[in-house]
C-alpha positions as CSV (number, residue, x, y, z in Angstrom):
1,M,192.4,115.3,331.2
2,S,189.9,117.1,328.8
3,L,187.1,119.5,329.5
4,S,185.4,118.2,326.3
5,G,185.2,114.6,327.6
6,S,181.9,113.0,328.1
7,D,182.7,112.6,331.8
8,A,183.5,116.2,332.4
9,A,181.4,119.3,333.3
10,L,182.1,123.0,333.7
11,V,180.5,124.8,336.7
12,V,180.4,128.6,336.2
13,V,179.9,130.3,339.5
14,D,178.2,133.7,340.2
15,V,179.1,135.5,336.9
16,Q,176.5,138.1,337.7
17,N,176.3,141.8,337.2
18,D,176.6,142.8,340.9
19,F,180.1,141.4,341.1
20,F,181.3,143.5,338.1
21,P,182.2,147.2,337.8
22,G,179.2,149.3,339.0
23,G,177.8,146.6,341.3
24,P,177.8,146.7,345.1
25,L,180.4,143.9,345.3
26,A,182.4,144.9,342.2
27,I,185.6,142.9,341.8
28,E,188.6,144.6,340.0
29,R,189.2,143.3,336.5
30,A,186.4,140.9,336.7
31,D,185.5,141.6,333.1
32,E,188.6,140.0,331.9
33,I,187.5,136.5,332.9
34,V,184.2,136.5,330.9
35,P,185.9,135.8,327.4
36,V,188.0,133.1,329.1
37,I,184.9,131.4,330.5
38,N,183.2,131.7,327.1
39,R,186.2,129.9,325.6
40,L,185.8,127.1,328.2
41,M,182.1,126.9,327.5
42,S,182.8,126.5,323.7
43,V,184.5,123.1,324.4
44,A,182.6,121.8,327.4
45,R,179.9,119.2,326.7
46,R,178.1,119.7,330.0
47,I,177.7,123.2,331.6
48,A,176.0,124.2,334.9
49,A,175.9,127.9,335.8
50,V,175.2,129.0,339.4
51,Q,173.6,132.3,340.5
52,D,173.2,133.9,343.9
53,W,169.5,134.5,344.1
54,H,168.6,136.3,347.3
55,P,165.3,137.7,348.6
56,K,165.3,141.3,349.7
57,D,165.2,140.3,353.4
58,H,168.1,137.8,353.0
59,V,170.1,136.9,356.2
60,S,173.4,137.8,354.5
61,F,172.5,141.5,354.0
62,A,173.9,143.8,356.6
63,S,170.9,146.1,355.9
64,N,168.7,143.5,357.5
65,H,170.6,143.5,360.8
66,E,170.2,146.6,362.9
67,G,173.5,148.2,363.9
68,R,175.5,145.9,361.7
69,K,177.7,146.6,358.6
70,P,179.2,144.6,355.8
71,G,182.1,142.5,357.0
72,D,180.5,141.8,360.4
73,V,179.7,138.2,361.3
74,V,176.6,137.1,363.1
75,D,175.0,133.9,364.3
76,A,172.1,132.9,362.1
77,G,170.3,130.0,363.6
78,G,173.6,128.3,364.6
79,V,175.2,129.1,361.3
80,R,178.2,131.5,361.2
81,Q,177.1,134.2,358.7
82,A,179.3,136.9,357.2
83,L,177.3,140.1,356.3
84,W,177.5,141.7,352.8
85,P,176.0,144.7,351.0
86,D,172.7,143.9,349.4
87,H,173.5,142.0,346.1
88,C,172.0,139.6,343.5
89,V,168.4,140.3,344.7
90,Q,166.0,138.0,342.9
91,M,164.5,139.4,339.6
92,T,166.9,142.4,339.5
93,R,169.5,143.3,336.9
94,G,172.2,142.8,339.5
95,A,171.3,139.1,339.7
96,E,171.4,138.5,336.0
97,F,174.4,136.9,334.3
98,H,176.9,139.3,332.9
99,P,175.8,140.3,329.4
100,W,179.0,139.1,327.8
101,L,178.5,135.5,329.1
102,D,177.3,133.1,326.3
103,A,174.4,131.8,328.2
104,R,173.1,129.8,325.2
105,R,175.3,126.9,326.1
106,I,174.2,126.5,329.7
107,G,172.5,123.2,330.4
108,L,171.5,123.9,334.0
109,V,171.0,127.1,335.8
110,L,171.1,126.6,339.6
111,R,170.1,129.3,342.0
112,K,171.5,129.3,345.5
113,G,170.9,131.4,348.6
114,A,167.2,131.7,347.8
115,R,165.9,131.1,351.3
116,T,165.6,134.2,353.6
117,D,167.2,132.5,356.6
118,L,170.1,130.6,354.9
119,D,172.9,131.6,352.6
120,A,174.8,129.3,350.2
121,T,178.4,129.9,349.3
122,S,179.0,126.5,347.6
123,A,177.1,125.4,344.5
124,F,176.7,121.9,346.1
125,V,175.4,122.5,349.6
126,E,174.0,125.5,351.6
127,N,175.8,127.0,354.5
128,D,174.1,124.8,357.1
129,G,176.2,121.9,355.6
130,T,173.2,119.6,355.1
131,S,170.8,121.3,352.6
132,L,171.8,120.0,349.1
133,T,171.3,122.1,346.0
134,G,170.8,119.2,343.7
135,L,174.0,119.9,341.6
136,A,175.7,116.7,342.6
137,G,172.7,114.6,341.6
138,W,172.5,116.3,338.2
139,L,176.1,115.8,337.5
140,S,176.0,112.1,338.6
141,A,172.9,111.5,336.5
142,H,174.8,112.7,333.4
143,G,177.8,110.5,334.1
144,V,180.2,113.3,335.2
145,K,183.2,112.3,337.2
146,R,185.4,115.5,336.8
147,V,184.2,119.0,337.5
148,Y,185.9,122.1,336.3
149,V,185.1,125.2,338.4
150,C,185.4,128.9,337.3
151,G,183.9,132.3,338.2
152,I,183.6,134.5,341.2
153,A,185.0,134.7,343.8
154,T,188.1,132.6,344.0
155,E,188.4,132.7,347.8
156,S,184.7,132.4,348.4
157,A,182.1,130.6,346.2
158,V,184.7,129.1,343.7
159,K,186.8,127.6,346.6
160,A,183.7,126.3,348.4
161,T,182.3,124.8,345.2
162,A,185.6,123.0,344.3
163,L,186.1,121.7,347.9
164,D,182.5,120.4,347.9
165,A,182.9,118.8,344.5
166,R,185.7,116.7,346.1
167,K,183.6,115.9,349.1
168,S,180.8,114.8,346.7
169,G,183.1,112.3,345.0
170,F,184.1,114.2,341.9
171,D,187.6,115.1,340.7
172,A,187.8,118.8,341.1
173,V,189.7,121.2,338.8
174,V,189.8,125.0,339.2
175,V,190.7,127.0,336.1
176,E,192.7,129.7,337.8
177,D,192.7,132.4,335.0
178,A,188.9,132.1,334.6
179,C,188.4,133.2,338.3
180,R,188.7,136.5,340.1
181,G,188.8,137.1,343.9
182,F,187.5,139.8,346.2
183,D,190.9,140.4,347.8
184,G,193.0,140.7,344.7
185,E,196.0,138.5,343.8
186,A,197.0,137.8,347.5
187,G,193.6,136.5,348.4
188,S,193.3,134.4,345.3
189,A,196.8,133.0,345.8
190,A,196.0,131.9,349.3
191,A,192.8,130.3,348.2
192,I,194.6,128.5,345.3
193,A,197.2,127.2,347.8
194,E,194.4,125.9,350.1
195,L,192.7,124.1,347.2
196,K,195.9,122.4,346.0
197,K,196.5,121.2,349.5
198,A,193.0,119.7,349.6
199,G,193.7,117.8,346.4
200,V,192.0,120.1,343.9
201,K,193.9,120.3,340.7
202,V,194.6,123.9,339.4
203,V,195.1,124.6,335.7
204,R,195.2,127.5,333.2
205,S,192.5,127.7,330.6
206,A,195.0,127.1,327.8
207,E,195.6,123.6,329.2
208,V,192.0,122.6,328.8
209,A,190.5,124.8,326.0
């Protein structure tokens, strides 16, 4: 199993400023994964990078729901929606890739959660479960059969992306040390256990790069 194979692709999830120190959803020690991701990118033939790309009035922002706070859950048109602080607002620095990320090698930039009324956790499908992002089609068009997933956050977008890669017919691999989670080691460990149970392979970066 090789990341450098012609049938493999690397999907880099939400490596954006707002998830790093100083951002509204800062993750502890998130900076440590960027050099690891760059090393993965240096050997991958095919790379897609995903960004949260929210309008200011996005349904996931607690500030847009009177009397609600981050961590609350609401019904958004029949979709269960967790509420967050404002983050990754379109055309702001917070939505940009982390400056250490070697963006020169990215073949596709995919922006998710761009609709006011619908969030997207996974890079493959939005949270209504039916609105496709186009990632699966792009991968298939390039002959990809195996998808390596890394980025932020392990128990959220990384997990959802890896699970949906499997559902979309790809072999899914999560590079554990190239991910960080919101809830620290315990949250990441629980997510990794769930992924393994679902048939997602979990590796360390040294095994593939």
